[in-house]
C-alpha positions as CSV (number, residue, x, y, z in Angstrom):
1,M,26.0,20.7,54.0
2,D,25.1,22.7,57.1
3,P,26.1,20.5,60.1
4,K,23.8,22.4,62.5
5,N,20.4,21.8,60.8
6,N,21.5,18.8,58.7
7,V,20.1,20.5,55.6
8,F,21.9,20.6,52.3
9,D,22.3,24.2,51.0
10,S,21.9,24.3,47.2
11,S,24.0,27.5,47.1
12,N,27.0,25.4,48.1
13,V,26.6,23.0,45.1
14,F,29.5,24.5,43.4
15,L,31.7,24.2,46.5
16,F,30.5,20.6,46.8
17,I,31.7,19.8,43.3
18,I,35.0,21.6,43.9
19,R,35.5,19.5,47.1
20,W,34.8,16.2,45.2
21,W,36.0,17.1,41.7
22,K,38.6,14.5,41.6
23,H,36.2,11.7,42.5
24,L,33.6,13.0,40.0
25,F,36.2,13.4,37.3
26,I,37.4,9.8,37.8
27,I,33.8,8.5,37.8
28,C,32.9,10.4,34.6
29,L,36.2,9.4,32.9
30,V,35.6,5.7,33.7
31,A,32.0,6.0,32.4
32,A,33.2,7.7,29.2
33,I,35.8,5.0,28.6
34,A,33.4,2.2,29.4
35,A,30.7,3.7,27.1
36,A,33.2,4.2,24.3
37,I,34.4,0.6,24.6
38,F,31.0,-1.1,24.9
39,S,29.5,1.0,22.0
40,A,32.3,-0.1,19.7
41,P,31.5,-2.3,16.7
42,F,32.8,-5.4,18.3
43,F,30.2,-5.0,21.1
44,I,27.3,-3.3,19.2
45,T,26.9,-4.2,15.5
46,P,26.6,-0.9,13.5
47,K,23.5,-0.5,11.3
48,F,22.9,1.5,8.2
49,Q,19.6,2.9,7.1
50,S,18.1,3.3,3.6
51,S,14.7,4.8,2.9
52,V,12.2,5.0,0.0
53,I,9.8,8.0,-0.3
54,M,6.8,7.5,-2.5
55,F,3.4,9.0,-3.2
56,P,0.4,6.7,-3.5
57,T,-1.7,7.1,-6.6
58,T,-5.5,7.2,-6.9
59,S,-7.2,3.8,-6.8
60,G,-9.4,4.4,-9.8
61,S,-9.6,1.7,-12.6
62,L,-7.0,2.1,-15.3
63,S,-9.4,0.7,-17.9
64,R,-12.2,3.1,-17.1
65,T,-9.8,6.0,-17.1
66,V,-8.3,5.1,-20.5
67,L,-11.1,3.3,-22.3
68,V,-14.1,5.3,-21.1
69,G,-12.9,8.8,-20.7
70,A,-14.9,11.9,-19.7
71,E,-17.3,10.5,-17.1
72,W,-14.3,9.2,-15.1
73,A,-12.2,12.4,-15.3
74,R,-12.5,12.8,-11.5
75,Q,-10.5,9.5,-11.1
76,D,-7.5,10.6,-13.2
77,F,-5.0,7.7,-13.1
78,L,-2.1,10.2,-12.9
79,D,-3.4,12.0,-9.8
80,Y,-1.7,11.7,-6.4
81,G,-3.6,9.7,-3.8
82,E,-5.2,11.2,-0.7
83,V,-4.9,10.2,2.9
84,E,-7.1,7.1,2.3
85,E,-4.7,5.8,-0.4
86,A,-1.7,6.4,1.9
87,E,-3.3,4.5,4.8
88,R,-4.2,1.7,2.4
89,T,-0.6,1.5,1.2
90,L,0.7,1.4,4.8
91,Q,-1.7,-1.4,5.6
92,V,-0.5,-3.4,2.7
93,L,3.2,-2.8,3.5
94,E,2.6,-3.8,7.2
95,S,0.8,-7.0,6.3
96,G,2.0,-10.4,7.1
97,N,1.9,-11.3,3.4
98,V,4.6,-8.7,2.5
99,R,6.6,-9.5,5.6
100,D,6.7,-13.2,4.9
101,R,7.8,-12.6,1.3
102,I,10.6,-10.3,2.4
103,I,11.8,-12.8,5.0
104,E,11.8,-15.6,2.4
105,R,13.3,-13.6,-0.5
106,F,16.2,-12.3,1.5
107,N,16.6,-15.3,3.8
108,L,16.4,-13.1,6.9
109,M,16.3,-16.1,9.2
110,S,19.9,-16.7,8.4
111,H,20.8,-13.0,8.0
112,Y,19.5,-12.2,11.5
113,E,21.2,-15.3,12.8
114,I,18.1,-16.9,14.2
115,P,18.6,-20.7,14.5
116,E,16.1,-23.0,12.9
117,D,15.7,-25.0,16.1
118,A,14.9,-21.9,18.1
119,R,12.0,-22.2,20.5
120,Y,10.0,-19.4,19.0
121,P,11.6,-18.8,15.6
122,R,8.6,-17.0,14.0
123,S,8.2,-14.7,17.0
124,Q,11.9,-13.9,16.9
125,I,12.1,-13.2,13.2
126,T,8.9,-11.0,13.4
127,E,10.3,-9.0,16.3
128,E,13.7,-8.5,14.5
129,Y,11.9,-7.6,11.3
130,N,9.7,-5.0,13.1
131,S,12.7,-3.5,14.9
132,N,14.6,-3.0,11.6
133,I,11.8,-2.1,9.2
134,S,9.3,0.7,9.7
135,F,6.7,2.5,7.6
136,R,5.1,5.9,8.2
137,R,3.1,8.6,6.5
138,T,4.9,11.9,6.1
139,Q,3.3,15.3,6.8
140,Y,3.0,15.8,3.0
141,G,1.0,12.7,2.5
142,A,3.9,10.5,1.2
143,V,4.8,7.1,2.5
144,E,8.3,6.5,3.8
145,I,9.8,3.0,4.0
146,S,12.9,2.9,6.3
147,V,15.1,-0.2,6.7
148,R,18.1,-0.6,9.0
149,D,20.6,-3.4,8.6
150,K,24.2,-4.2,9.3
151,D,24.7,-4.5,5.5
152,P,24.1,-1.2,3.7
153,A,23.4,-3.0,0.4
154,M,20.9,-5.3,2.0
155,A,19.1,-2.3,3.6
156,A,18.7,-0.6,0.3
157,D,17.6,-3.8,-1.5
158,I,15.0,-4.5,1.1
159,A,13.6,-1.0,1.0
160,N,13.3,-1.0,-2.8
161,E,11.8,-4.5,-2.8
162,L,9.2,-3.4,-0.3
163,A,8.2,-0.6,-2.5
164,A,7.8,-3.0,-5.4
165,L,6.0,-5.6,-3.4
166,G,3.4,-3.0,-2.4
167,D,2.3,-2.9,-6.1
168,T,2.5,-6.7,-6.5
169,V,0.3,-7.5,-3.5
170,Q,-2.3,-4.9,-4.4
171,N,-2.4,-6.1,-8.0
172,E,-2.8,-9.7,-6.8
173,L,-5.7,-8.6,-4.6
174,R,-7.4,-6.7,-7.4
175,R,-6.7,-9.6,-9.8
176,E,-8.9,-11.9,-7.8
177,R,-11.8,-9.6,-8.3
178,A,-10.8,-8.7,-11.9
179,E,-10.9,-12.4,-12.8
180,L,-14.4,-12.7,-11.5
181,A,-15.5,-9.5,-13.3
182,Y,-13.8,-10.7,-16.5
183,E,-15.5,-14.1,-16.5
184,V,-18.9,-12.5,-15.9
185,A,-18.3,-9.8,-18.6
186,K,-17.0,-12.4,-21.0
187,G,-19.9,-14.7,-20.5
188,Q,-22.4,-11.9,-21.0
189,Y,-20.6,-10.7,-24.1
190,E,-20.5,-14.1,-25.7
191,N,-24.1,-14.8,-24.8
192,L,-25.2,-11.5,-26.5
193,Q,-23.1,-12.4,-29.5
194,A,-24.8,-15.7,-29.8
195,Q,-28.2,-14.0,-29.5
196,V,-27.3,-11.5,-32.2
197,K,-26.2,-14.4,-34.5
198,E,-29.4,-16.2,-33.8
199,V,-31.6,-13.2,-34.7
200,E,-29.5,-12.4,-37.8
201,D,-30.0,-16.0,-39.0
202,S,-33.7,-15.7,-38.4
203,L,-33.8,-12.4,-40.3
204,R,-31.8,-14.0,-43.1
205,N,-34.3,-16.8,-43.5
206,I,-37.1,-14.3,-43.6
207,M,-35.3,-12.2,-46.2
208,E,-34.7,-15.2,-48.3
209,L,-38.4,-15.6,-48.5
210,G,-38.6,-12.2,-50.0
211,V,-39.3,-10.0,-46.9
212,Y,-36.5,-7.5,-46.6
213,D,-38.2,-4.1,-46.2
214,L,-41.7,-4.4,-44.9
215,E,-42.9,-0.8,-45.2
216,G,-41.2,-0.1,-48.6
217,Q,-42.3,-3.4,-50.1
218,S,-45.9,-3.0,-48.8
219,A,-46.2,0.5,-50.3
220,M,-44.7,-0.5,-53.6
221,L,-46.8,-3.6,-53.9
222,T,-50.0,-1.8,-53.0
223,R,-49.4,0.8,-55.7
224,Q,-48.6,-1.8,-58.2
225,L,-51.7,-3.8,-57.2
226,A,-53.9,-0.7,-57.7
227,Q,-52.4,-0.2,-61.2
228,D,-53.0,-3.9,-62.2
229,L,-56.5,-3.8,-60.9
230,S,-57.3,-0.7,-62.9
231,A,-55.7,-2.3,-66.0
232,D,-57.5,-5.6,-65.3
233,N,-54.2,-7.5,-65.3
234,Q,-55.4,-10.6,-63.5
235,A,-52.0,-12.4,-63.7
236,G,-50.2,-9.4,-62.2
237,V,-52.9,-9.1,-59.5
238,S,-52.6,-12.8,-58.6
239,R,-48.8,-12.5,-58.4
240,L,-49.0,-9.3,-56.3
241,E,-51.5,-10.9,-53.9
242,D,-49.2,-13.8,-53.3
243,R,-46.4,-11.5,-52.4
244,L,-48.6,-9.4,-50.2
245,R,-49.8,-12.6,-48.5
246,L,-46.1,-13.5,-47.9
247,L,-45.6,-10.1,-46.3
248,S,-48.6,-10.5,-44.1
249,E,-47.4,-14.0,-42.9
250,H,-43.8,-13.0,-42.2
251,G,-44.0,-9.3,-41.7
252,G,-44.7,-9.4,-38.0
253,S,-41.8,-11.7,-37.4
254,Y,-39.6,-9.4,-39.6
255,V,-40.6,-6.3,-37.5
256,F,-40.0,-8.2,-34.2
257,H,-36.6,-9.5,-35.2
258,T,-35.5,-6.2,-36.6
259,A,-36.5,-4.3,-33.5
260,Y,-35.0,-7.0,-31.3
261,L,-31.7,-6.9,-33.3
262,D,-31.5,-3.1,-32.8
263,D,-32.1,-3.4,-29.1
264,I,-29.7,-6.3,-28.5
265,S,-27.0,-4.6,-30.6
266,D,-27.0,-1.7,-28.2
267,H,-26.6,-4.1,-25.3
268,L,-23.8,-5.8,-27.2
269,I,-21.9,-2.6,-27.6
270,S,-22.2,-1.8,-23.8
271,S,-21.3,-5.4,-23.0
272,Q,-18.3,-5.3,-25.3
273,R,-17.0,-2.1,-23.5
274,R,-17.3,-3.8,-20.1
275,Y,-15.6,-6.9,-21.5
276,Q,-12.7,-4.8,-22.8
277,E,-12.5,-3.0,-19.4
278,A,-12.4,-6.2,-17.5
279,R,-9.8,-7.7,-19.8
280,A,-7.6,-4.6,-19.4
281,D,-7.9,-4.7,-15.6
282,L,-7.0,-8.4,-15.7
283,E,-4.0,-8.2,-18.1
284,N,-2.3,-5.0,-17.0
285,F,-0.1,-4.5,-14.0
286,V,-1.2,-1.2,-12.3
287,P,1.4,0.9,-10.3
288,F,0.0,2.2,-7.1
289,K,2.8,4.6,-6.4
290,F,5.1,7.4,-7.7
291,V,8.6,6.8,-6.3
292,L,10.1,10.1,-5.3
293,D,13.3,8.8,-3.8
294,R,14.7,5.3,-4.3
295,A,16.8,3.7,-1.6
296,Y,20.6,3.7,-1.9
297,E,23.4,2.3,0.0
298,S,24.1,4.5,3.0
299,E,27.7,5.5,3.6
300,R,27.4,6.3,7.3
301,K,25.9,4.2,10.1
302,V,22.9,5.5,12.0
303,Y,23.2,3.1,15.0
304,P,24.6,3.2,17.5
305,V,25.2,7.0,18.0
306,R,28.4,6.6,20.0
307,W,28.7,10.3,21.1
308,L,25.2,10.2,22.4
309,I,25.9,7.0,24.3
310,V,29.1,8.4,25.8
311,F,27.4,11.7,26.7
312,L,24.4,10.0,28.4
313,S,26.7,7.6,30.2
314,V,28.9,10.4,31.5
315,F,25.8,12.4,32.5
316,A,24.2,9.5,34.3
317,A,27.5,8.5,36.0
318,G,28.1,12.1,37.1
319,F,24.6,12.5,38.5
320,A,24.8,9.1,40.3
321,G,28.3,10.1,41.6
322,V,26.9,13.4,43.0
323,M,24.0,11.6,44.7
324,I,26.3,9.0,46.2
325,L,28.8,11.6,47.4
326,M,26.0,13.7,48.9
327,V,24.7,10.8,50.8
328,Y,28.2,9.9,51.9
329,E,28.9,13.5,53.0
330,N,25.6,13.7,54.8
331,L,26.3,10.5,56.7
332,R,29.8,11.6,57.5
333,N,28.5,14.9,58.9
334,K,26.0,13.1,61.0
335,D,28.8,11.1,62.6
336,I,30.9,14.3,63.2
337,I,27.9,15.9,64.9
338,K,27.4,12.8,67.1
339,E,31.0,12.8,68.1
340,K,30.9,16.5,69.0
341,K,27.8,15.9,71.1
342,A,29.5,13.0,72.8
343,K,32.5,15.1,73.6
344,N,30.4,17.9,74.9
345,L,28.6,15.5,77.2
346,K,31.8,14.1,78.6
347,S,33.3,17.6,79.1
348,S,30.2,18.8,80.9
């Protein structure tokens, strides 16, 4: 500090610290001891962290991939998911549905020591949950689930359960639509089966009358009729005319039912495939992830970082001490200058 112009000279910082090193040392020492004490486990509960790394899968239908084949090759069930699938997985994991299940399954209200008669218990448990559990998408497109807890086993269990719940919730959401699709496909398939049976019964009745191959029978009877006419076989001609009359009466119905049966059989095959797909989607549990790393019990705590707390506390205390001492020295120098001026005035 230059007493003449009352301006602090930065080149004298080192000298300033030397002058006040004892005070600064005591300040920093007290800060270090206080930080070490107040960051100890009996003041700040240590927390352990466990993480799950998983890749989302494609969201294509398992039934279409397995049962249909080539036309759905672009939606290979074994492919890794894209950004869209990762974002969808994150949205599911961050949902209130998943959060409430985890809170109930692990009794987190009691674990986080939130009293039941608290004023805002739901807000408190949600805040505590969000502060200890986080989700993010990594730079490689994977999804990371991180859980911090005072119990390392609890942290690992929650992380692994969250990964499993992601599949459960997504399957439940898809099951709602799968049930509707299954009922529609089943109804259509059973309706077509009933129609096929009805047409087959009608054809059976027509065939019992003697119409079973309209074109072949017509050609054969016509040839036979020509032979009987040329041989003047009146009994044979009468018999053949009766059979031809039968063909003319029921031939149209035979042709219609035969063509209709062929057409409806094709629809029945397509309907049966859709019915099988819908049933497969309904009955099978589909995984939406590839787990790369499962969570395990951490051996070392991640919070609090005591050395960082001590370092920042010492730095802050030292900086504050320098500022306070600078102000103190500045004020003291002002008083010295005033006293010198007063003495000069008296002496003059």
